[in-house]
C-alpha positions in Angstrom: -24.2 25.3 69.5 -26.1 22.1 69.3 -27.6 23.0 66.0 -24.2 24.2 64.6 -22.5 20.9 65.7 -25.3 18.9 64.0 -24.7 20.8 60.8 -21.0 20.1 61.0 -21.6 16.4 61.6 -24.0 16.1 58.7 -21.6 18.0 56.4 -18.6 15.7 57.2 -20.8 12.6 56.9 -22.1 13.8 53.5 -18.6 14.7 52.4 -17.2 11.3 53.4 -20.0 9.5 51.5 -19.3 11.7 48.5 -15.6 10.8 48.5 -16.3 7.1 48.8 -18.8 7.4 45.9 -16.2 9.1 43.8 -13.6 6.4 44.5 -16.1 3.8 43.4 -17.0 5.7 40.3 -13.4 6.3 39.3 -12.3 2.7 39.7 -12.2 1.2 36.2 -14.6 -1.7 35.6 -13.0 -5.1 35.4 -14.1 -7.4 32.6 -13.9 -11.2 32.3 -10.5 -12.1 30.7 -10.9 -12.9 27.0 -14.4 -11.6 26.7 -15.5 -9.1 24.0 -15.9 -6.5 26.7 -12.3 -7.2 27.9 -11.0 -6.9 24.3 -13.1 -3.9 23.2 -12.3 -1.9 26.3 -8.6 -2.4 25.4 -9.3 -1.5 21.7 -11.0 1.8 22.7 -8.2 2.9 25.0 -5.5 2.1 22.5 -7.3 4.0 19.7 -8.0 6.9 22.0 -4.2 7.2 22.6 -2.8 6.5 19.1 -5.5 7.0 16.5 -4.9 10.1 14.2 -8.6 11.0 14.4 -9.2 10.1 18.0 -11.2 13.3 18.6 -13.9 12.0 16.1 -14.3 8.7 18.0 -17.8 8.0 19.6 -18.1 7.0 23.2 -17.4 3.5 24.2 -20.9 2.3 23.5 -21.7 -1.4 23.5 -18.5 -3.3 24.5 -20.2 -6.7 24.1 -20.2 -6.7 20.3 -17.8 -8.5 18.0 -14.3 -6.8 18.3 -14.0 -6.4 14.5 -17.3 -4.7 14.3 -16.5 -2.6 17.4 -13.1 -1.5 15.9 -14.8 -0.4 12.7 -17.4 1.7 14.4 -14.5 3.8 16.0 -13.1 4.8 12.6 -13.2 8.2 11.0 -15.6 8.2 8.0 -12.8 8.9 5.5 -10.4 6.4 7.0 -10.1 3.5 4.5 -6.9 1.9 5.7 -7.1 1.1 9.5 -7.9 -2.5 10.3 -7.7 -5.1 13.1 -6.9 -8.8 12.9 -6.9 -11.8 15.2 -4.2 -14.3 14.3 -6.6 -17.1 15.5 -9.3 -15.9 13.0 -8.1 -16.0 9.4 -11.3 -14.4 8.2 -10.2 -11.1 9.9 -7.1 -10.7 7.7 -7.5 -8.4 4.7 -8.0 -10.4 1.5 -7.0 -9.9 -2.1 -6.4 -11.9 -5.2 -2.7 -11.1 -4.9 -2.5 -12.4 -1.3 -4.6 -15.5 -1.9 -3.5 -16.6 -5.4 -0.6 -14.3 -6.4 -2.0 -12.2 -9.2 -3.8 -9.0 -10.0 -6.5 -8.4 -12.6 -8.5 -5.6 -14.2 -11.4 -5.6 -16.6 -11.8 -4.3 -20.2 -14.5 -4.1 -22.8 -13.4 -5.2 -26.3 -15.7 -5.4 -29.2 -18.7 -5.4 -26.8 -17.3 -8.3 -24.8 -16.0 -8.1 -21.2 -12.9 -9.9 -20.1 -10.5 -9.8 -17.2 -6.8 -8.9 -17.9 -4.0 -10.4 -15.9 -1.9 -7.5 -14.9 0.7 -9.1 -12.7 1.6 -12.7 -11.6 3.9 -13.2 -8.6 6.8 -15.6 -8.9 6.3 -19.0 -7.3 2.7 -18.3 -6.7 -0.4 -20.5 -7.3 -1.1 -18.2 -10.4 2.4 -18.4 -11.9 2.9 -22.0 -11.1 -0.3 -22.8 -13.0 0.8 -20.9 -16.1 -0.8 -17.5 -15.6 1.1 -14.6 -17.2 0.7 -10.9 -17.5 -1.5 -10.0 -20.6 -3.6 -13.2 -20.6 -7.3 -12.6 -20.8 -10.0 -14.2 -18.6 -13.3 -15.0 -20.3 -15.0 -17.0 -17.6 -14.6 -17.1 -13.8 -16.0 -20.1 -11.9 -18.0 -21.0 -15.0 -19.7 -17.6 -15.3 -19.2 -15.5 -18.4 -18.3 -11.8 -17.7 -20.6 -9.0 -18.6 -21.2 -5.4 -17.7 -23.7 -6.3 -15.0 -21.6 -9.0 -13.1 -17.9 -8.3 -13.5 -17.6 -6.0 -10.4 -19.5 -8.4 -8.2 -17.5 -11.4 -9.4 -14.3 -9.4 -8.6 -15.5 -8.8 -5.1 -16.3 -12.5 -4.6 -13.1 -13.9 -5.9 -11.0 -11.6 -3.6 -12.0 -13.7 -0.7 -12.3 -17.1 -2.5 -10.2 -20.2 -1.7 -10.6 -21.8 -5.1 -10.9 -20.4 -8.7 -11.8 -22.0 -12.0 -10.7 -19.7 -14.9 -11.0 -19.8 -18.7 -8.0 -18.2 -20.2 -7.1 -17.0 -23.7 -4.0 -15.2 -25.0 -4.1 -12.4 -27.6 -1.7 -10.6 -29.9 -2.2 -8.5 -33.0 -0.2 -10.9 -35.1 -1.9 -14.1 -34.1 -5.3 -13.0 -32.7 -7.0 -15.1 -30.0 -5.7 -18.5 -28.9 -8.0 -21.4 -28.0 -9.4 -21.1 -24.5 -7.7 -23.1 -21.7 -9.1 -24.0 -18.3 -7.0 -23.3 -15.2 -7.9 -24.2 -11.6 -6.2 -22.4 -8.7 -6.1 -23.2 -5.0 -5.3 -20.6 -2.4 -1.7 -20.5 -1.4 1.1 -18.3 -0.1 3.5 -16.2 -2.1 6.8 -15.0 -0.6 9.2 -12.1 -1.2 9.4 -11.2 -4.8 12.5 -10.5 -6.9 13.2 -7.0 -8.2 13.6 -6.8 -12.0 16.2 -4.4 -13.5 17.8 -3.9 -16.9 19.6 -1.3 -18.9 17.9 0.0 -22.1 20.0 1.6 -24.8 18.2 4.4 -26.6 19.6 4.4 -30.1 18.1 7.8 -31.0 20.1 9.8 -28.5 22.7 7.3 -27.2 21.3 7.5 -23.7 21.3 4.5 -21.3 18.2 4.1 -19.3 18.0 2.1 -16.1 14.6 0.3 -15.6 13.8 -1.1 -12.2 10.5 -2.8 -11.3 9.9 -3.1 -7.6 6.8 -5.2 -6.5 7.0 -4.3 -2.8 9.1 -2.5 -0.2 10.3 -5.4 2.1 12.3 -4.9 5.3 16.0 -5.2 4.6 16.1 -4.4 0.9 18.8 -1.8 1.1 21.6 -4.2 0.2 19.6 -5.4 -2.8 19.0 -1.8 -4.0 22.7 -1.1 -3.5 23.7 -4.1 -5.7 21.2 -3.2 -8.4 22.1 0.5 -8.6 25.8 0.0 -8.4 25.5 -2.1 -11.5 23.4 0.6 -13.2 26.0 3.2 -12.2 28.8 1.0 -13.6 26.9 0.9 -16.9 26.7 4.7 -17.0 22.9 5.1 -17.1 21.8 8.7 -17.4 18.1 8.2 -17.0 16.1 6.2 -14.5 12.6 4.6 -14.7 11.1 3.2 -11.5 8.1 0.9 -12.1 5.9 1.1 -9.0 2.5 0.6 -10.6 1.9 -2.7 -8.7 3.7 -1.8 -5.6 1.2 -1.4 -2.7 3.8 -0.2 -0.1 5.7 -1.7 2.7 8.6 -0.7 4.9 9.5 3.0 5.2 13.2 2.4 5.8 13.4 0.4 2.5 11.7 3.2 0.6 14.1 5.7 2.3 17.1 3.6 1.2 16.0 3.7 -2.4 15.3 7.5 -2.1 18.9 8.0 -0.8 20.3 6.3 -3.9 18.1 8.1 -6.3 18.1 11.7 -5.0 21.1 13.9 -6.1 23.1 16.2 -3.8 21.5 15.3 -0.5 23.0 15.2 3.0 22.2 12.7 5.7 20.7 15.4 7.9 18.3 16.7 5.2 14.7 16.4 6.3 13.0 13.6 4.3 9.7 12.8 5.9 7.2 14.2 8.5 4.7 12.2 10.4 1.8 14.2 11.8 -0.1 12.5 14.6 -2.8 13.5 17.1 -2.1 15.7 20.1 -0.4 12.7 21.8 1.9 11.9 18.9 2.6 15.4 17.7 4.8 16.0 14.6 7.7 13.6 14.1 10.4 14.8 11.7 13.0 12.4 10.3 16.0 13.1 8.2 17.2 10.7 5.5 19.5 9.0 8.0 16.9 8.8 10.8 14.3 7.3 8.4 16.8 4.8 7.1 17.9 3.7 10.6 14.4 3.3 11.8 14.6 -0.3 10.5 17.8 -0.6 8.5 21.2 -0.4 10.2 23.2 -2.8 7.9 23.8 -0.3 5.2 24.9 3.3 5.8 23.7 6.5 4.3 27.1 7.2 2.7 27.3 3.8 1.1 23.9 4.1 -0.4 24.6 7.7 -1.6 27.7 6.5 -3.4 25.6 4.2 -5.6 23.7 7.2 -7.0 23.8 7.0 -10.9 24.4 10.2 -12.9 20.7 11.2 -13.1 19.0 14.5 -12.4 15.4 13.3 -12.7 13.4 10.1 -12.3 10.4 8.7 -14.2 8.0 6.8 -12.0 5.4 4.5 -13.6 2.3 4.5 -11.4 -1.4 3.5 -11.3 -4.4 2.4 -9.3 -2.3 -0.1 -7.3 0.5 2.3 -6.4 0.2 3.0 -2.7 1.8 3.9 0.6 5.6 3.7 0.5 5.4 3.9 -3.3 3.6 7.2 -3.0 6.2 8.4 -0.5 8.8 7.8 -3.3 6.8 10.2 -5.5 5.9 12.9 -3.0 9.1 12.9 -0.9 11.6 12.9 -3.7 10.0 16.0 -5.3 11.8 18.6 -3.0 15.1 17.2 -4.2 14.7 16.4 -7.9 12.3 16.4 -10.9 9.9 13.5 -10.6 7.9 12.7 -13.7 5.0 10.3 -13.1 3.4 8.4 -16.0 0.3 6.2 -15.8 -2.9 6.6 -13.7 -3.8 8.3 -10.4 -2.4 6.5 -7.4 -4.4 5.0 -4.4 -3.9 7.9 -1.9 -2.6 6.1 1.2 -1.1 9.1 2.9 -1.1 7.5 6.4 1.3 5.5 8.4 1.1 3.4 11.5 2.6 0.6 13.5 0.9 -2.6 14.9 -0.5 -2.6 18.5 -0.8 -6.0 19.9 -3.0 -7.2 22.8 -0.5 -9.3 24.8 -2.1 -9.1 28.2 -2.9 -12.8 28.4 0.2 -15.0 28.5 0.6 -17.6 25.7 -2.4 -16.3 23.9 -2.5 -14.4 20.6 -4.7 -11.4 21.0 -6.0 -8.9 18.6 -3.6 -6.7 16.6 -4.6 -3.2 15.6 -3.2 -1.4 12.6 -4.6 2.1 13.0 -3.8 5.1 11.0 -1.6 7.0 13.4 0.1 9.6 11.2 -0.5 11.6 8.1 2.5 11.8 5.8 4.3 14.9 4.5 7.5 15.6 2.6 10.3 18.0 3.6 8.2 21.0 2.5 5.2 19.7 4.4 3.5 18.8 1.1 1.1 15.9 1.3 -2.7 15.5 1.6 -3.0 13.2 -1.3 -5.7 11.0 0.1 -7.5 11.3 -3.2 -4.5 10.0 -5.0 -1.5 11.5 -6.8 -2.4 12.7 -10.3 0.3 11.7 -12.8 2.4 14.2 -14.8 1.2 12.3 -17.9 -2.0 10.3 -17.8 -1.7 7.0 -19.8 -4.0 4.0 -19.6 -1.9 0.8 -19.9 -5.1 -1.1 -21.0 -5.9 1.2 -23.9 -5.0 -1.7 -26.2 -5.9 -5.4 -25.7 -2.4 -6.7 -26.3 -0.5 -6.2 -23.0 3.2 -6.7 -23.1 5.5 -7.9 -20.2 6.8 -5.4 -17.8 10.2 -4.1 -19.0 9.3 -4.8 -22.7 10.1 -1.7 -24.7 6.7 -2.1 -26.4 4.8 -2.0 -23.1 2.7 1.2 -23.2 4.0 3.1 -20.1 7.7 2.3 -20.7 7.3 3.0 -24.4 5.9 6.4 -23.5 9.1 7.2 -21.5 11.3 6.0 -24.3 9.5 8.2 -26.8 9.7 11.2 -24.4 13.4 10.6 -24.1 13.8 10.5 -27.9 11.6 13.5 -28.5 9.2 11.3 -30.5 6.0 12.5 -28.9 4.1 11.9 -32.2 4.7 8.1 -31.6 3.0 8.1 -28.2 -0.1 5.9 -28.4 -3.3 7.8 -28.1 -5.7 5.5 -30.0 -7.6 2.9 -28.0 -8.9 -0.5 -29.0 -10.2 -1.5 -25.6 -11.9 0.3 -22.8 -10.9 0.0 -19.1 -13.8 -0.7 -16.8 -14.1 0.8 -13.3 -14.2 -1.2 -10.1 -16.1 0.0 -7.1 -13.1 -1.1 -4.9 -9.7 -2.4 -5.9 -8.3 -5.0 -3.5 -4.6 -4.4 -3.6 -2.0 -6.7 -2.1 -3.3 -6.7 1.5 -0.9 -4.1 2.7 -3.3 -1.4 4.0 -0.7 0.6 6.0 2.8 1.7 5.6 4.7 0.5 8.6 6.7 3.1 10.6 9.0 1.6 13.1 
C-alpha cells in the first residue's frame, strides 16, 4: 500500500509539473513594442492567415531582422507582386519612373544606336510640365550615352532616382531628327489622370468606332465611364477600342463598372469574377452587381447597362505594362463577348489582395502589408495567366522609330484595328525600321496589386 501510494503521489506530481510546463510553453512570447521582433511576429501571423501560398512559408526564423527583409523571405518563389511598406520610410514604397516623374520609357536600337523612347507622359506631371511628350527620343541620361551594355542598368537606376538630366530629340519621317535639347526633372507627384475618348469615322465602311484610352482604374470612375459611353452611344458607334496598354490596374469595382457597360446581354446576377484564396479564404464568387458594389454604390448596374453601345465585340490594345484590373477586362469579358487583343503579351498579374495595416500602437503608423491573397478567374474559372495574356494579334508598337500620339489614326496599334475593320489587311505594317530592346524588369506604375474591397 505504501509503495502504491508513493507511485500515485509521484504520478500526480509529475502530471502537475507537466501541465504547468505546457501552460508556459503555450503562452505566446511578448516582444518589446515597436521592435523588429514585435513587427515581424505580427507580419508572420497575418501572412499565415491571409497569404495565398501560406503553406509554402518557412518557419518564423529570425524575428530580429529588418521587417522588409523578413517579409520578403516569407514569399512564394513565383510571387512577384506582394510587398510591404512603412509610411514613415519612403524607401519601402515601390518605385517607378511613372510614380516619381510621370512618364514611361522603353528602349530601341536604330541604325546601330540605342535610344530611349518616351511611351507615355502623365498630365500635370514633372515630365509633361517640362515638355516631355510621347514619341520623343532620349539619347543621354544623366550625361551618359546609351549603349547595348548599359541601357538596362541605367533604366534600373533611374526608376529610384530623385533627379534626372535628359538629352531629348524628336523624330519624324518628314523632318528627320531635331536638334538635341536638355531637360532636367525633379521627382514629384502626379494625380488622377483624365480618360481620353473620341469617335473615329471609318470612311471605308461607314462604321463609327469609339476609342477610349484609360490610364488607370481609379476608385469611383463609374460616373465618368457612364458619361463617356453615353456620348459614344448617342453618336451610334458600332465598334469599340479600349486602349489599356499603359494601364497597370487599380480598383476592381471600376473595372467591373466598365465591363458592365461593354458586355452585351448580361444580367446583374451573372457571375463575373472568382477569387481563389487559401484554405482560410476559400473561393469567393461575385456577380457583376456584387463586384460593382464592393466599392461603388453611387451608380447602379441598370444605369451602367443602359449606356451599352451597339457593339458585339471589343478590341483591347495591350502590352508589357497592361496589368491587374486591365487583364481582368480581357479575361473576364471573354465569357460574354468576343475580345480581340492587339499588341504585346501582358504582365500577368492574376492576383488580388487588400491592405493589412499594423495599427496596434495608437497614433503610430505601422507597416502595411499588400500580400497576394487571391488568384483571379473569370465566370468559367479560366485564368492562370501569370506568364501574361498572349494577344490575338501580336504587334510591336516600336517597330518604327516615329511614334504617334495615342488616338492618332497613324499610331500602329490603332491603325491595325482600323485596317482590320476595313478589311485592308495588306496595309498592316509588318516592316520594321527599329528594334525593341528587352528589359530584365519593367517598373510599371507602382500598382503591384489589384485592390479587392
